[in-house]
C-alpha positions in Angstrom: 273.3 -2.0 151.6 272.6 -5.7 152.2 272.4 -8.3 149.4 270.3 -11.4 149.8 269.1 -14.3 147.8 266.0 -16.2 148.8 266.7 -19.4 146.9 269.8 -20.1 144.8 267.8 -22.1 142.2 265.7 -19.3 140.8 265.3 -16.3 143.1 266.9 -13.1 142.0 269.8 -11.6 144.0 268.4 -8.6 145.9 269.9 -5.5 147.4 268.2 -3.7 150.2 267.4 -0.1 149.2 265.6 1.2 152.3 263.4 0.3 155.2 259.9 1.6 154.5 258.2 0.6 157.8 259.4 -0.4 161.3 257.6 -2.7 163.6 256.0 0.3 165.4 254.9 1.8 162.1 253.3 -1.5 161.0 251.4 -1.6 164.3 250.2 2.0 164.1 249.1 1.3 160.5 247.1 -1.8 161.6 245.4 0.2 164.4 244.4 2.9 161.8 243.1 0.2 159.4 241.1 -1.5 162.1 239.3 1.8 162.8 238.7 2.4 159.1 237.2 -1.1 158.8 234.8 -0.4 161.7 233.8 3.0 160.2 233.3 1.8 156.7 231.2 -1.2 157.9 229.2 0.6 160.6 230.6 -1.7 163.2 231.5 -5.4 162.9 228.2 -7.2 162.6 228.6 -10.1 160.1 232.2 -9.1 159.5 234.8 -11.7 158.7 238.5 -11.3 158.0 240.2 -13.7 155.6 244.0 -13.7 155.4 245.5 -14.7 152.0 248.2 -17.3 152.6 251.1 -16.5 153.6 251.6 -13.1 155.3 248.0 -12.0 155.0 247.1 -14.6 157.6 249.0 -13.0 160.6 247.9 -9.6 159.5 244.2 -10.7 159.5 244.7 -12.2 163.0 246.2 -9.0 164.3 243.5 -6.9 162.8 240.8 -9.2 164.3 242.3 -8.7 167.8 242.3 -4.9 167.3 238.7 -5.1 166.0 237.7 -7.2 169.0 239.1 -4.5 171.3 237.3 -1.7 169.5 233.9 -3.5 169.1 234.0 -5.7 172.3 233.0 -8.8 170.3 234.8 -11.7 168.6 235.7 -11.5 164.9 235.9 -14.6 162.7 239.2 -15.1 160.9 239.7 -17.5 158.0 242.7 -18.5 156.0 242.8 -18.8 152.2 245.4 -20.7 150.3 245.1 -19.6 146.7 248.0 -21.5 145.1 245.7 -23.7 143.0 243.8 -20.7 141.8 246.8 -18.8 140.4 246.6 -18.1 136.6 250.4 -17.6 136.4 251.6 -21.0 137.8 253.7 -21.7 134.7 255.7 -18.5 135.2 256.2 -19.1 139.0 258.4 -22.2 138.7 257.4 -25.7 139.9 253.7 -26.2 140.5 252.8 -25.8 144.2 251.4 -28.6 146.3 247.8 -27.8 146.8 246.2 -28.5 150.2 242.4 -28.3 150.1 241.0 -26.7 153.1 238.0 -24.8 154.5 237.9 -21.3 155.7 236.5 -22.5 159.0 233.5 -20.2 158.8 230.5 -19.8 156.6 231.0 -16.8 154.2 227.4 -16.7 152.9 225.8 -13.4 153.5 228.9 -12.0 155.4 231.0 -8.9 154.9 234.4 -10.3 154.1 237.6 -8.3 154.3 240.4 -10.1 152.3 243.7 -9.3 153.8 247.1 -9.4 152.0 250.5 -7.9 152.6 251.3 -6.4 149.2 249.0 -5.5 146.3 250.9 -5.5 143.1 249.5 -6.9 139.8 246.2 -7.9 141.2 246.6 -11.6 140.2 246.8 -12.8 143.8 243.5 -11.0 144.7 241.8 -12.4 141.5 242.8 -15.9 142.6 241.7 -15.2 146.2 238.3 -14.1 144.9 237.9 -17.3 142.9 238.8 -19.3 146.0 236.5 -17.4 148.2 233.5 -17.8 145.9 234.1 -21.5 145.9 233.4 -21.4 149.7 230.1 -19.5 149.3 228.5 -16.2 148.4 229.6 -13.3 150.7 227.3 -10.2 150.9 230.3 -8.0 150.2 234.0 -8.4 149.7 236.5 -5.7 150.5 240.3 -5.8 150.1 242.9 -4.6 152.6 246.5 -4.4 151.6 249.3 -3.3 154.0 251.2 -2.0 151.0 249.9 -1.0 147.5 252.8 -0.8 145.1 250.9 -0.1 141.9 251.6 -1.8 138.5 248.2 -3.4 138.2 247.6 -5.9 135.4 243.9 -6.4 136.5 241.3 -3.8 137.5 241.6 -4.4 141.2 241.7 -1.7 143.9 242.0 -2.1 147.7 239.3 -0.6 149.9 241.8 -0.3 152.8 245.5 0.6 152.2 248.1 0.8 154.8 250.6 2.7 152.6 251.0 3.4 148.9 254.6 3.0 147.7 255.4 3.7 144.1 258.0 1.2 142.8 259.7 0.3 139.6 259.5 -3.2 138.0 263.0 -3.9 139.3 262.0 -3.2 142.9 260.4 -5.6 145.3 258.6 -5.0 148.6 259.4 -7.5 151.3 257.1 -7.6 154.3 258.7 -9.3 157.3 256.3 -10.4 160.1 257.3 -11.7 163.5 255.0 -14.7 163.2 256.7 -15.9 160.0 260.1 -14.3 159.7 261.1 -13.6 163.4 261.5 -10.1 162.2 259.2 -7.1 161.8 259.6 -4.5 159.0 258.8 -3.6 155.4 261.8 -3.3 153.1 262.3 -1.9 149.6 264.6 -4.3 147.7 266.1 -4.0 144.3 267.0 -6.8 141.9 270.7 -7.1 141.0 271.5 -8.4 137.5 
């Protein structure tokens, strides 16, 4: 098993327990999720995908391409940086630098699918909802998570889930995407004390 440390200042030392998804499994899962989005929304009229910064963004872009192929029409994709909206900033180390920005599209009256890589406590999604509402009033907001690992602290549930993986509090799910990590897989990691 491989041991890694993301940042020597504060990140925990991690040990790789197993690979949960390969590149091809991620791609097949996204194809399935794209079809579920079309089915649940009766097509893609007024549909918009919004990727939660960081790894939700490339996932949203990939899903949009798949939806465009299925529906034969373009799908708007926005990016949401929720750092300023987090309610746990004091527990996450130094405060992040906040860069205000727009989604790039009007969300008013639209069906929005928020896209994130891992759903865990629900705090990221809560922050994303706050940020999204600051941009306008969507008709409906649905959540898509590539991985749902449980352990919710808030009453938040994904509409679309790639895979549900039960984890312990000592375990971490790492999603690696080609666009960000030059690598494509989902790993189950464990903290080493």
